Backbone as ProteinMPNN parsed JSONL, in Angstrom:
{"seq_chain_A": "MKFFVDTADLEDIKKLADTGLLDGVTTNPSLVKKAGKDFLPLIKEICKVVDGPVSAEVAATDYDTMIKEGRKLADIADNVAVKVPLTPAGLRVCKELSDDDIAVNVTLCFSASQAILAAKAGASFISPFVGRLDDLSSDGMDLIEDICTIYENYPQWDTEVLVASIRHPMHIVESARLGAHVVTCPPDVIYKLYNHPLTDKGLAAFVADWAASGQKIL", "coords_chain_A": {"N_chain_A": [[0.913, -1.134, 0.006], [0.583, 2.293, -0.788], [1.305, 5.444, 0.799], [0.221, 8.242, 0.943], [0.397, 11.757, 1.94], [-2.207, 14.034, 3.314], [-2.002, 17.084, 2.866], [-0.959, 20.537, 2.771], [0.886, 21.684, 3.843], [4.316, 22.438, 3.76], [6.248, 22.054, 5.578], [5.442, 19.972, 7.028], [5.336, 17.986, 5.168], [7.759, 17.596, 4.275], [8.991, 16.682, 6.741], [7.854, 14.157, 6.96], [8.594, 12.959, 4.531], [11.13, 12.675, 5.022], [11.197, 10.261, 6.269], [11.206, 8.266, 4.606], [9.064, 6.765, 4.097], [7.018, 7.888, 2.674], [4.811, 8.324, -0.004], [3.742, 10.047, -1.555], [1.583, 12.955, -2.282], [-1.527, 14.591, -1.439], [-3.439, 17.451, -2.109], [-5.681, 20.083, -1.636], [-8.161, 22.762, -2.325], [-9.147, 23.65, 0.224], [-7.163, 22.889, 1.968], [-4.828, 24.189, 0.875], [-5.647, 26.979, 1.325], [-5.514, 26.866, 4.089], [-2.613, 26.591, 4.462], [-1.911, 28.915, 3.463], [-0.303, 30.021, 1.303], [0.791, 30.941, -1.822], [-0.57, 29.315, -4.552], [0.323, 28.021, -6.83], [3.262, 28.126, -6.804], [3.653, 26.821, -4.455], [2.802, 24.135, -5.046], [4.838, 23.444, -6.81], [7.176, 23.509, -5.103], [6.458, 21.437, -3.413], [6.478, 19.337, -5.094], [9.146, 19.205, -5.479], [10.08, 18.044, -3.215], [8.898, 15.603, -3.065], [9.068, 12.533, -4.536], [6.899, 10.891, -5.766], [3.399, 10.982, -6.76], [1.693, 14.191, -6.835], [-1.163, 15.545, -5.952], [-2.845, 18.083, -7.447], [-5.439, 20.359, -7.289], [-7.905, 21.403, -9.636], [-9.556, 24.674, -9.957], [-11.87, 25.586, -11.181], [-15.37, 24.673, -12.322], [-16.464, 24.316, -14.888], [-16.139, 22.657, -17.811], [-14.32, 23.83, -20.207], [-12.682, 25.814, -18.737], [-11.722, 24.178, -16.721], [-10.071, 22.373, -18.343], [-8.114, 23.76, -19.279], [-7.03, 24.758, -16.906], [-6.001, 22.252, -15.812], [-4.097, 21.448, -17.682], [-2.212, 23.423, -17.27], [-1.675, 23.226, -14.584], [-0.307, 20.489, -14.766], [1.944, 21.049, -16.227], [3.584, 22.124, -14.439], [5.306, 20.19, -12.899], [6.664, 16.966, -13.52], [5.55, 15.101, -12.002], [3.044, 15.748, -11.123], [-0.345, 15.207, -10.348], [-3.264, 15.799, -11.816], [-6.071, 16.94, -10.123], [-9.524, 16.326, -10.375], [-13.109, 17.103, -9.988], [-15.632, 14.53, -9.377], [-17.797, 14.876, -11.604], [-19.745, 15.356, -14.481], [-18.248, 17.046, -16.321], [-15.991, 17.029, -15.094], [-15.172, 14.566, -15.488], [-14.873, 14.473, -18.262], [-12.715, 16.083, -18.767], [-10.915, 14.467, -17.329], [-10.775, 12.28, -19.147], [-9.9, 13.352, -21.326], [-7.122, 14.539, -20.479], [-5.843, 12.18, -19.46], [-5.685, 10.629, -21.574], [-3.741, 11.883, -22.899], [-1.628, 10.986, -21.419], [-1.414, 12.031, -18.86], [-1.564, 12.252, -15.255], [-4.435, 11.786, -13.579], [-6.299, 12.467, -10.702], [-9.457, 11.721, -9.547], [-11.713, 12.982, -7.624], [-13.868, 13.538, -4.7], [-15.529, 11.012, -4.552], [-18.399, 9.102, -3.96], [-19.793, 6.951, -4.375], [-20.038, 3.426, -5.827], [-20.916, 3.29, -8.346], [-20.109, 5.641, -9.342], [-17.136, 5.477, -9.199], [-16.909, 3.507, -11.149], [-17.266, 4.853, -13.449], [-15.232, 6.76, -13.321], [-12.918, 5.067, -13.701], [-13.337, 4.2, -16.241], [-13.067, 6.519, -17.496], [-10.356, 6.71, -17.459], [-8.878, 7.461, -15.335], [-6.156, 7.995, -13.208], [-6.158, 7.67, -10.407], [-8.838, 7.056, -7.988], [-10.672, 8.765, -5.745], [-12.329, 7.781, -2.876], [-14.365, 8.902, -0.25], [-14.204, 8.231, 2.736], [-14.557, 8.951, 5.518], [-16.478, 11.103, 5.488], [-18.585, 9.821, 4.661], [-18.983, 8.008, 6.755], [-19.774, 10.037, 8.607], [-22.225, 10.454, 8.079], [-23.537, 8.31, 9.077], [-23.18, 5.924, 7.46], [-21.253, 3.279, 6.305], [-18.19, 4.05, 5.441], [-16.194, 2.143, 4.73], [-17.456, 0.131, 3.592], [-17.886, 0.874, 0.882], [-15.262, 1.106, -0.131], [-14.704, -1.628, -0.133], [-16.356, -2.39, -2.148], [-15.801, -1.111, -4.379], [-12.947, -1.853, -4.7], [-13.455, -4.718, -5.209], [-14.971, -4.535, -7.642], [-13.264, -3.417, -9.455], [-11.218, -5.278, -9.456], [-12.429, -7.222, -11.17], [-11.858, -6.12, -13.624], [-9.272, -6.153, -14.954], [-8.066, -4.76, -17.019], [-8.391, -2.126, -16.331], [-6.453, 0.545, -15.203], [-6.882, 2.114, -12.807], [-6.243, 3.245, -9.64], [-7.17, 2.794, -6.34], [-7.535, 5.181, -3.984], [-7.993, 5.954, -0.881], [-9.577, 8.348, 0.733], [-10.257, 11.037, 3.073], [-9.724, 10.19, 5.633], [-9.842, 9.311, 8.941], [-8.898, 7.905, 11.159], [-6.413, 5.573, 12.467], [-7.626, 2.88, 11.947], [-8.994, 2.982, 9.874], [-7.025, 3.08, 8.004], [-5.968, 0.604, 8.223], [-8.106, -1.143, 7.57], [-8.417, -0.152, 4.925], [-6.145, -1.628, 3.816], [-6.517, -4.15, 4.255], [-8.61, -4.609, 2.65], [-7.372, -4.404, 0.22], [-6.929, -1.761, -0.831], [-5.273, 0.439, -2.957], [-3.823, 2.743, -2.302], [-3.696, 5.033, 0.362], [-4.388, 8.35, 1.666], [-3.699, 10.557, 4.149], [-4.164, 12.756, 6.867], [-1.376, 14.339, 8.546], [-1.205, 13.814, 11.22], [-2.621, 11.485, 11.652], [-1.161, 9.647, 10.436], [1.11, 9.533, 12.022], [0.161, 8.34, 14.365], [-0.117, 5.846, 13.706], [2.291, 4.602, 14.684], [2.083, 4.307, 17.471], [1.805, 2.299, 20.328], [1.18, 1.1, 23.522], [2.479, -0.85, 24.596], [4.745, -1.28, 23.224], [6.103, 1.351, 23.879], [6.274, 0.623, 26.584], [8.014, -1.789, 26.722], [10.301, -0.568, 25.418], [11.213, 1.271, 27.19], [11.98, -0.491, 29.249], [14.006, -1.87, 28.145], [15.803, 0.18, 27.59], [16.298, 0.903, 30.308], [17.486, -1.352, 31.348], [19.825, -1.747, 29.737], [21.312, 0.714, 30.598], [21.84, 0.046, 33.079], [23.537, -2.081, 32.739], [26.018, -0.967, 32.121], [27.341, -0.742, 29.717], [28.518, -0.057, 26.436], [27.864, 0.82, 23.107], [28.956, 2.706, 21.0]], "CA_chain_A": [[-0.015, 0.078, 0.119], [1.225, 3.636, -0.865], [0.949, 6.172, 1.774], [0.15, 9.762, 0.666], [-0.109, 12.614, 3.204], [-3.105, 14.913, 2.899], [-1.727, 18.331, 3.388], [-0.337, 21.454, 1.774], [1.879, 22.173, 4.744], [5.497, 21.877, 3.366], [7.073, 21.495, 6.524], [4.908, 18.562, 7.301], [5.617, 16.969, 3.926], [9.238, 17.482, 4.489], [9.252, 15.751, 7.925], [7.319, 12.797, 6.542], [9.241, 12.512, 3.345], [12.5, 12.215, 5.716], [11.0, 8.969, 6.973], [11.222, 7.362, 3.435], [7.818, 5.877, 3.863], [6.03, 8.795, 2.018], [4.846, 7.891, -1.503], [2.893, 11.048, -2.452], [0.814, 13.992, -1.353], [-2.579, 15.163, -1.956], [-3.891, 18.766, -1.597], [-7.044, 20.569, -2.121], [-8.423, 24.038, -2.046], [-9.25, 23.931, 1.694], [-5.519, 22.664, 2.564], [-4.115, 25.41, 0.189], [-5.944, 28.18, 2.185], [-4.974, 26.846, 5.397], [-1.404, 26.76, 4.349], [-1.723, 30.23, 3.4], [0.788, 30.374, 0.422], [0.348, 31.031, -3.251], [-1.006, 27.874, -4.956], [1.307, 27.404, -8.137], [4.485, 27.939, -6.376], [3.575, 26.012, -3.388], [2.898, 22.949, -5.629], [6.229, 23.403, -7.409], [7.987, 23.291, -4.012], [6.039, 20.181, -3.1], [6.924, 18.441, -6.158], [10.552, 18.912, -5.486], [10.292, 17.388, -2.054], [8.29, 14.306, -3.147], [9.226, 12.112, -6.002], [5.575, 10.565, -6.099], [2.472, 12.018, -7.206], [1.418, 15.175, -6.132], [-2.51, 15.915, -6.404], [-3.226, 19.475, -7.305], [-6.924, 20.31, -7.812], [-8.483, 22.472, -10.502], [-10.52, 25.445, -9.187], [-13.191, 25.724, -12.053], [-16.255, 23.608, -12.455], [-16.914, 23.999, -16.221], [-14.892, 22.077, -18.723], [-13.44, 24.746, -20.859], [-11.702, 26.392, -17.893], [-11.018, 23.169, -16.085], [-9.203, 21.645, -19.149], [-6.91, 24.796, -19.343], [-6.343, 24.843, -15.604], [-5.433, 21.056, -15.712], [-2.928, 21.58, -18.339], [-1.335, 24.341, -16.639], [-1.027, 22.352, -13.511], [0.488, 19.322, -15.157], [3.202, 21.62, -16.617], [4.421, 22.509, -13.307], [6.323, 19.2, -12.824], [6.239, 15.382, -14.178], [4.93, 14.194, -10.915], [1.711, 16.397, -10.814], [-1.413, 14.399, -10.673], [-4.285, 16.832, -11.857], [-7.227, 16.555, -9.334], [-10.897, 16.848, -10.744], [-14.185, 16.453, -9.27], [-16.451, 13.428, -10.185], [-18.967, 15.444, -12.319], [-19.698, 15.118, -16.085], [-17.34, 18.057, -16.916], [-14.625, 16.724, -14.443], [-14.742, 13.255, -16.113], [-14.522, 14.717, -19.528], [-11.445, 16.579, -18.465], [-10.046, 13.276, -16.822], [-10.547, 11.408, -20.252], [-8.76, 14.09, -22.224], [-5.799, 14.473, -19.98], [-5.488, 10.791, -19.392], [-5.382, 10.347, -23.128], [-2.34, 12.559, -23.227], [-0.686, 10.578, -20.451], [-1.3, 13.207, -17.677], [-2.157, 11.623, -14.218], [-5.532, 12.282, -12.996], [-7.0, 11.947, -9.462], [-10.849, 11.967, -9.656], [-12.007, 13.265, -6.055], [-15.21, 13.337, -4.283], [-16.366, 9.844, -5.097], [-19.254, 8.33, -2.824], [-20.494, 5.517, -4.803], [-19.256, 2.606, -6.501], [-21.011, 3.841, -9.685], [-19.152, 6.95, -9.639], [-15.94, 4.955, -9.47], [-16.894, 2.756, -12.661], [-17.221, 6.058, -14.498], [-13.822, 7.239, -13.153], [-12.104, 4.05, -14.284], [-13.617, 4.19, -17.56], [-12.496, 7.851, -18.138], [-8.947, 6.637, -17.491], [-8.313, 7.984, -14.021], [-4.941, 7.258, -12.384], [-6.653, 7.505, -9.021], [-10.074, 7.383, -7.592], [-10.752, 9.252, -4.312], [-13.597, 7.745, -2.157], [-14.156, 9.698, 1.06], [-14.8, 7.245, 3.76], [-14.738, 9.627, 6.653], [-17.572, 11.729, 5.297], [-19.801, 8.787, 4.675], [-19.118, 7.699, 8.428], [-20.371, 11.133, 9.321], [-23.663, 10.411, 7.55], [-24.006, 7.109, 9.54], [-22.845, 5.087, 6.349], [-20.062, 2.735, 6.515], [-17.276, 4.232, 4.295], [-15.338, 0.977, 4.233], [-18.147, -0.804, 2.466], [-17.561, 1.339, -0.471], [-13.89, 0.769, -0.549], [-14.728, -3.054, -0.499], [-17.209, -2.543, -3.465], [-14.789, -0.603, -5.613], [-11.853, -2.806, -4.986], [-14.018, -5.967, -5.605], [-15.452, -4.226, -8.974], [-11.96, -3.089, -10.068], [-10.463, -6.537, -9.652], [-12.997, -7.715, -12.123], [-11.398, -5.72, -14.987], [-7.78, -5.947, -15.099], [-7.583, -3.692, -17.999], [-8.453, -0.751, -15.85], [-5.345, 0.905, -14.294], [-7.168, 3.079, -11.77], [-5.798, 3.128, -8.257], [-8.301, 3.292, -5.234], [-7.043, 5.971, -3.147], [-8.794, 5.982, 0.081], [-9.474, 9.744, 1.211], [-11.117, 11.548, 4.114], [-9.284, 9.254, 6.61], [-9.918, 9.818, 10.279], [-8.15, 7.245, 12.141], [-5.726, 4.442, 11.95], [-8.276, 1.74, 11.666], [-9.458, 3.424, 8.487], [-5.787, 2.813, 7.008], [-5.635, -0.82, 8.511], [-9.085, -1.695, 6.779], [-8.301, -0.202, 3.582], [-5.015, -2.451, 3.496], [-7.083, -5.565, 4.377], [-9.531, -4.872, 1.434], [-6.682, -4.238, -0.929], [-6.833, -0.537, -1.609], [-3.885, 0.87, -3.573], [-3.283, 4.081, -1.664], [-4.467, 5.836, 1.461], [-3.951, 9.568, 1.861], [-4.009, 10.76, 5.337], [-3.62, 13.937, 7.579], [-0.061, 13.864, 9.182], [-1.323, 13.151, 12.664], [-2.97, 10.024, 11.733], [-0.025, 8.797, 9.97], [1.951, 9.262, 13.373], [-0.708, 7.455, 15.305], [0.452, 4.324, 13.492], [3.387, 4.169, 15.28], [1.897, 4.309, 18.854], [1.354, 1.241, 21.072], [1.599, 1.327, 24.916], [3.386, -2.023, 24.863], [6.09, -0.535, 22.547], [6.712, 2.148, 24.995], [6.687, -0.127, 27.79], [9.118, -2.547, 26.381], [11.426, 0.165, 25.04], [11.582, 1.761, 28.362], [12.614, -1.593, 29.874], [15.272, -2.424, 27.343], [16.775, 1.262, 27.9], [16.815, 0.773, 31.812], [18.496, -2.582, 31.631], [21.183, -1.401, 29.104], [21.907, 1.65, 31.374], [22.17, -0.824, 34.408], [24.635, -2.929, 32.359], [27.039, -0.144, 32.071], [28.072, -1.065, 28.56], [28.116, 0.927, 25.455], [27.992, 0.465, 21.721], [29.815, 3.681, 20.687]], "C_chain_A": [[0.782, 1.304, -0.042], [0.44, 4.273, 0.21], [1.253, 7.611, 1.235], [-0.268, 10.636, 2.017], [-1.039, 13.971, 2.555], [-3.02, 16.328, 3.511], [-1.134, 19.233, 2.573], [0.743, 22.203, 2.663], [3.285, 21.735, 4.327], [6.396, 21.46, 4.22], [6.943, 20.1, 7.043], [5.302, 17.524, 6.366], [7.102, 16.83, 3.937], [9.666, 16.485, 5.491], [8.873, 14.503, 7.483], [8.35, 12.148, 5.413], [10.778, 12.055, 3.991], [12.45, 10.816, 6.188], [11.338, 7.775, 5.835], [10.273, 6.577, 3.192], [6.696, 6.68, 3.11], [5.98, 8.494, 0.473], [4.147, 9.018, -2.491], [2.27, 11.964, -1.712], [-0.43, 14.277, -2.094], [-2.973, 16.544, -1.376], [-5.264, 19.15, -2.2], [-7.403, 21.962, -1.668], [-8.363, 24.498, -0.653], [-7.876, 23.939, 2.345], [-4.945, 23.75, 1.94], [-4.354, 26.597, 1.038], [-5.399, 28.086, 3.391], [-3.57, 27.021, 5.551], [-0.817, 28.276, 4.223], [-0.52, 30.839, 2.474], [0.067, 30.309, -0.846], [0.336, 29.667, -3.754], [0.243, 27.199, -5.873], [2.591, 27.121, -7.544], [4.786, 27.023, -5.177], [3.629, 24.257, -3.98], [4.103, 22.514, -6.253], [7.205, 22.892, -6.278], [7.752, 21.699, -3.53], [6.693, 19.108, -3.909], [8.554, 18.01, -6.157], [11.065, 18.0, -4.15], [10.167, 15.81, -2.126], [8.477, 13.777, -4.521], [7.885, 11.486, -6.601], [4.53, 11.65, -6.545], [1.961, 12.9, -6.423], [0.045, 15.635, -6.452], [-2.575, 17.454, -6.347], [-4.67, 19.771, -8.197], [-7.231, 21.674, -8.824], [-9.552, 23.367, -9.671], [-11.742, 25.49, -9.916], [-14.109, 24.388, -11.953], [-16.712, 23.447, -13.769], [-15.786, 23.406, -17.013], [-14.038, 22.893, -19.466], [-12.388, 25.439, -19.922], [-10.865, 25.171, -17.251], [-9.836, 22.497, -16.954], [-7.891, 22.556, -19.225], [-6.223, 24.65, -17.997], [-5.401, 23.419, -15.347], [-4.194, 20.993, -16.205], [-1.813, 22.374, -17.839], [-0.784, 23.763, -15.354], [-0.139, 21.307, -13.662], [1.764, 19.808, -15.837], [3.854, 22.143, -15.668], [5.704, 21.527, -12.996], [5.778, 17.797, -13.386], [5.314, 14.8, -13.157], [3.441, 14.752, -10.381], [0.648, 15.477, -11.113], [-2.676, 15.553, -10.526], [-5.497, 16.286, -11.215], [-8.409, 17.325, -9.897], [-11.943, 16.309, -10.159], [-14.922, 15.395, -10.22], [-17.763, 14.008, -10.78], [-18.716, 15.124, -13.787], [-18.416, 15.829, -16.745], [-16.055, 17.459, -16.309], [-14.124, 15.301, -15.251], [-14.415, 13.412, -17.564], [-13.195, 15.044, -19.789], [-10.479, 15.416, -18.212], [-9.744, 12.492, -18.293], [-9.569, 12.008, -21.274], [-7.411, 14.185, -21.619], [-5.345, 13.101, -19.836], [-5.112, 10.204, -20.749], [-4.015, 10.992, -23.52], [-1.442, 12.251, -22.215], [-0.468, 11.399, -19.407], [-2.126, 12.407, -16.553], [-3.394, 12.435, -13.851], [-6.035, 11.764, -11.737], [-8.518, 12.5, -9.69], [-11.327, 11.767, -8.13], [-13.618, 13.454, -5.979], [-16.029, 12.281, -4.741], [-17.186, 9.471, -3.771], [-19.953, 7.234, -3.044], [-19.731, 4.62, -5.744], [-19.621, 2.812, -8.145], [-20.239, 4.859, -10.181], [-17.651, 6.288, -10.081], [-15.841, 4.005, -10.654], [-16.494, 3.69, -13.554], [-15.739, 6.415, -14.532], [-12.814, 6.422, -13.735], [-12.1, 4.006, -15.767], [-13.077, 5.406, -18.446], [-10.91, 7.841, -17.917], [-8.181, 7.089, -16.359], [-7.29, 7.362, -13.59], [-5.482, 6.967, -10.917], [-8.181, 7.778, -8.888], [-10.15, 7.664, -6.257], [-12.078, 9.059, -3.608], [-13.323, 8.312, -0.856], [-14.95, 9.206, 2.108], [-15.183, 7.905, 4.73], [-16.387, 10.527, 6.539], [-18.879, 11.056, 5.165], [-20.064, 8.336, 5.923], [-19.973, 8.8, 9.017], [-21.955, 11.354, 9.089], [-24.271, 8.894, 8.064], [-23.966, 5.721, 8.472], [-21.485, 4.547, 6.499], [-19.109, 2.963, 5.277], [-16.63, 3.04, 3.703], [-16.071, -0.066, 3.49], [-17.982, -0.333, 1.169], [-16.367, 1.126, -0.837], [-13.889, -0.793, -0.941], [-15.368, -3.34, -1.791], [-16.476, -2.175, -4.418], [-13.791, -1.447, -5.756], [-12.409, -4.135, -5.648], [-14.419, -5.721, -7.22], [-13.941, -4.173, -9.892], [-11.029, -4.467, -10.346], [-11.064, -7.373, -10.809], [-12.701, -7.243, -13.589], [-9.999, -5.268, -14.877], [-7.211, -4.864, -16.044], [-7.772, -2.282, -17.385], [-7.334, -0.438, -14.845], [-5.595, 1.949, -13.113], [-6.889, 2.624, -10.398], [-6.827, 3.479, -7.18], [-7.358, 3.872, -4.175], [-7.895, 6.528, -2.088], [-8.493, 7.44, 0.911], [-10.352, 9.842, 2.39], [-11.037, 10.42, 5.217], [-9.171, 9.879, 8.015], [-9.316, 9.281, 11.465], [-7.45, 6.12, 11.589], [-6.28, 3.281, 11.397], [-8.86, 1.827, 10.101], [-8.297, 2.92, 7.47], [-5.591, 1.192, 7.156], [-6.852, -1.592, 7.479], [-8.947, -1.517, 5.4], [-7.106, -1.095, 3.052], [-5.647, -3.943, 3.494], [-7.967, -5.659, 3.131], [-8.878, -4.621, 0.265], [-6.665, -3.045, -1.809], [-5.374, -0.273, -1.903], [-3.121, 1.798, -2.7], [-4.326, 4.423, -0.555], [-3.815, 7.31, 1.648], [-4.598, 10.06, 3.321], [-3.337, 12.06, 6.023], [-2.369, 13.428, 8.322], [-0.34, 13.055, 10.488], [-1.894, 11.705, 12.723], [-1.988, 9.057, 11.261], [0.919, 8.696, 11.343], [1.428, 8.47, 14.198], [-0.409, 6.215, 14.908], [1.47, 3.747, 14.198], [3.332, 3.921, 16.775], [1.343, 2.833, 19.224], [2.052, 1.268, 22.43], [2.597, 0.183, 25.202], [4.93, -1.801, 24.226], [6.738, 0.339, 23.382], [7.256, 1.548, 26.008], [7.867, -0.854, 27.724], [10.346, -1.762, 26.018], [12.007, 0.719, 26.369], [12.484, 0.617, 29.292], [14.032, -1.724, 29.533], [16.149, -1.168, 27.675], [17.252, 1.267, 29.448], [17.806, -0.297, 31.863], [19.897, -2.256, 31.004], [21.88, -0.542, 29.891], [22.576, 0.854, 32.389], [23.496, -1.598, 34.128], [25.987, -2.287, 32.159], [27.786, -0.262, 30.797], [27.649, 0.072, 27.523], [28.379, 0.387, 24.02], [28.981, 1.358, 21.055], [30.699, 4.28, 21.703]], "O_chain_A": [[1.786, 1.339, 0.67], [-0.688, 3.929, 0.564], [2.398, 8.048, 1.121], [-1.049, 10.278, 2.898], [-0.702, 14.698, 1.621], [-3.743, 16.723, 4.426], [-0.711, 18.76, 1.518], [1.372, 23.178, 2.25], [3.502, 20.544, 4.551], [7.271, 20.653, 3.907], [7.821, 19.305, 7.378], [5.562, 16.368, 6.699], [7.566, 15.765, 3.53], [10.497, 15.607, 5.259], [9.726, 13.634, 7.665], [8.795, 11.002, 5.477], [11.459, 11.179, 3.458], [13.479, 10.208, 6.483], [11.659, 6.622, 6.124], [10.338, 5.738, 2.294], [5.58, 6.188, 2.946], [7.007, 8.432, -0.202], [4.015, 8.972, -3.714], [2.344, 11.872, -0.486], [-0.415, 14.214, -3.324], [-2.816, 16.731, -0.17], [-5.809, 18.551, -3.128], [-6.925, 22.331, -0.595], [-7.718, 25.485, -0.297], [-7.497, 24.819, 3.118], [-4.399, 24.446, 2.796], [-3.387, 27.223, 1.472], [-4.81, 29.057, 3.868], [-3.156, 27.53, 6.592], [0.243, 28.736, 4.648], [0.104, 31.861, 2.758], [-1.026, 29.761, -0.991], [1.214, 28.886, -3.389], [0.89, 26.176, -5.649], [3.082, 26.002, -7.695], [5.897, 26.555, -4.93], [4.311, 23.367, -3.472], [4.413, 21.323, -6.256], [7.962, 21.947, -6.504], [8.67, 20.906, -3.32], [7.334, 18.166, -3.443], [9.086, 16.991, -6.598], [12.144, 17.413, -4.066], [10.886, 14.971, -1.583], [8.133, 14.401, -5.524], [7.723, 11.532, -7.82], [4.736, 12.858, -6.663], [1.71, 12.556, -5.268], [0.078, 16.288, -7.495], [-2.374, 18.04, -5.284], [-4.905, 19.497, -9.374], [-6.743, 22.789, -8.635], [-10.299, 22.853, -8.838], [-12.764, 25.43, -9.232], [-13.69, 23.289, -11.589], [-17.4, 22.444, -13.96], [-14.61, 23.708, -16.811], [-12.845, 22.615, -19.343], [-11.254, 25.615, -20.366], [-9.634, 25.132, -17.236], [-8.796, 22.121, -16.414], [-6.762, 22.065, -19.228], [-5.011, 24.447, -17.924], [-4.3, 23.458, -14.798], [-3.239, 20.608, -15.531], [-0.636, 22.039, -17.969], [0.417, 23.812, -15.086], [0.757, 21.131, -12.836], [2.654, 18.977, -16.017], [4.874, 22.738, -16.017], [6.857, 21.94, -12.868], [4.591, 17.605, -13.648], [4.382, 14.067, -13.488], [2.831, 14.275, -9.423], [0.72, 14.912, -12.204], [-3.01, 16.077, -9.463], [-5.984, 15.247, -11.662], [-8.463, 18.553, -9.959], [-11.889, 15.14, -9.777], [-14.862, 15.367, -11.449], [-18.818, 13.53, -10.362], [-17.643, 14.697, -14.215], [-17.688, 15.262, -17.56], [-15.062, 17.401, -17.034], [-12.959, 15.038, -15.548], [-13.72, 12.551, -18.104], [-12.529, 14.559, -20.704], [-9.387, 15.363, -18.779], [-8.598, 12.13, -18.559], [-8.693, 11.407, -21.897], [-6.489, 13.866, -22.369], [-4.181, 12.958, -20.209], [-4.244, 9.34, -20.875], [-3.32, 10.544, -24.431], [-0.509, 13.022, -21.989], [0.686, 11.519, -18.996], [-3.23, 11.942, -16.837], [-3.35, 13.665, -13.83], [-6.214, 10.547, -11.688], [-8.692, 13.678, -10.0], [-11.335, 10.688, -7.536], [-14.405, 13.503, -6.925], [-17.117, 12.506, -5.271], [-16.664, 9.543, -2.659], [-20.607, 6.61, -2.208], [-18.814, 5.097, -6.414], [-18.817, 2.559, -9.042], [-19.777, 4.908, -11.321], [-17.113, 6.568, -11.152], [-14.731, 3.733, -11.112], [-15.568, 3.516, -14.347], [-15.085, 6.387, -15.574], [-11.85, 6.97, -14.269], [-11.09, 3.816, -16.444], [-12.754, 5.387, -19.634], [-10.246, 8.848, -18.167], [-6.951, 7.11, -16.388], [-7.36, 6.135, -13.529], [-5.123, 5.928, -10.363], [-8.729, 8.626, -9.592], [-9.689, 6.814, -5.496], [-12.92, 9.956, -3.653], [-12.199, 8.245, -0.357], [-16.086, 9.587, 2.39], [-16.322, 7.596, 5.078], [-17.238, 10.513, 7.429], [-19.98, 11.526, 5.453], [-21.232, 8.225, 6.296], [-20.826, 8.521, 9.859], [-22.708, 12.132, 9.675], [-25.274, 8.39, 7.558], [-24.611, 4.693, 8.678], [-20.578, 5.319, 6.811], [-19.169, 2.255, 4.271], [-16.497, 2.866, 2.492], [-15.519, -0.976, 2.871], [-17.931, -1.176, 0.274], [-16.255, 0.908, -2.043], [-13.216, -1.211, -1.884], [-15.059, -4.314, -2.477], [-16.434, -2.898, -5.413], [-13.603, -1.896, -6.887], [-11.796, -4.597, -6.611], [-14.204, -6.634, -8.017], [-13.702, -4.883, -10.869], [-10.278, -4.61, -11.311], [-10.333, -8.165, -11.404], [-13.166, -7.808, -14.579], [-9.677, -4.09, -14.723], [-6.161, -4.241, -15.886], [-7.287, -1.319, -17.979], [-7.256, -1.053, -13.782], [-4.669, 2.536, -12.553], [-7.365, 1.541, -10.055], [-7.31, 4.609, -7.252], [-6.532, 3.183, -3.577], [-8.528, 7.553, -2.343], [-7.473, 7.655, 1.567], [-11.099, 8.921, 2.718], [-12.029, 9.828, 5.642], [-8.468, 10.871, 8.208], [-9.184, 9.881, 12.531], [-7.717, 5.672, 10.474], [-5.688, 2.647, 10.522], [-9.094, 0.874, 9.358], [-8.542, 2.453, 6.358], [-5.079, 0.567, 6.227], [-6.529, -2.503, 6.718], [-9.243, -2.424, 4.622], [-7.082, -1.3, 1.839], [-5.218, -4.802, 2.723], [-8.066, -6.755, 2.579], [-9.546, -4.575, -0.769], [-6.487, -3.046, -3.027], [-4.442, -0.692, -1.215], [-1.934, 1.63, -2.418], [-5.524, 4.143, -0.587], [-2.591, 7.324, 1.783], [-5.798, 9.957, 3.576], [-2.172, 12.379, 5.79], [-2.292, 12.254, 8.685], [0.135, 11.957, 10.777], [-1.683, 10.911, 13.639], [-1.961, 7.874, 11.599], [1.421, 7.599, 11.585], [2.199, 7.789, 14.873], [-0.421, 5.36, 15.793], [1.567, 2.528, 14.338], [4.294, 3.421, 17.36], [0.533, 2.264, 18.492], [3.269, 1.423, 22.534], [3.487, 0.35, 26.036], [5.998, -2.132, 24.739], [7.924, 0.138, 23.643], [8.406, 1.741, 26.403], [8.751, -0.648, 28.556], [11.435, -2.265, 26.297], [13.212, 0.612, 26.597], [13.507, 0.91, 29.912], [14.995, -1.707, 30.3], [17.288, -1.434, 28.058], [18.396, 1.583, 29.776], [18.898, -0.117, 32.402], [20.948, -2.449, 31.616], [23.072, -0.809, 30.041], [23.79, 0.963, 32.565], [24.375, -1.769, 34.973], [26.995, -2.982, 32.039], [28.945, 0.154, 30.819], [26.738, 0.886, 27.672], [29.177, -0.543, 23.899], [29.915, 0.777, 20.501], [31.481, 5.177, 21.389]]}, "name": "protein", "num_of_chains": 1, "seq": "MKFFVDTADLEDIKKLADTGLLDGVTTNPSLVKKAGKDFLPLIKEICKVVDGPVSAEVAATDYDTMIKEGRKLADIADNVAVKVPLTPAGLRVCKELSDDDIAVNVTLCFSASQAILAAKAGASFISPFVGRLDDLSSDGMDLIEDICTIYENYPQWDTEVLVASIRHPMHIVESARLGAHVVTCPPDVIYKLYNHPLTDKGLAAFVADWAASGQKIL"}
């Protein structure tokens, strides 16, 4: 499974990239607003930090403007994945860009039927939002299972399931169990994966015993 971080904070991205475990970055207009930086230069900087895909979202909703924005974003760096909404116009943009070998991340997916359309449009990634479905008393992971099952039936589709709107570590674990290709998570959720009280307890005991032995490695 690939790990993408869902943020536009350059310092958070650099810190996670240093772990060697980061495979890509996703951004959206809300995250860019939170970062408080100019969008295009920010995407360019992120692309220098991360070798993997960096999702940069179009701002328009009509086809004519979206396709122009998408091509401009794709010109920033080779690893930009143009992010478009799952609308008729967005999927038309996806098809055109994908036909030109430009990576496209189709976002705001909330149903298996939408995921089928994105795959047929040639999307590199489909982004189902599990947390937002959970907020409506629907199990977001059921959607991930449905999409993964459907995609397995059609090996000619290259679209990767990118699980988005992740709220906690179990969303990640369940995504991996179901065979999702990618998860994109806020930084704090990624760091929570490290945590377990027995790890902390065991390490404290090892450190104490080593100190008591009086030995050194260096």
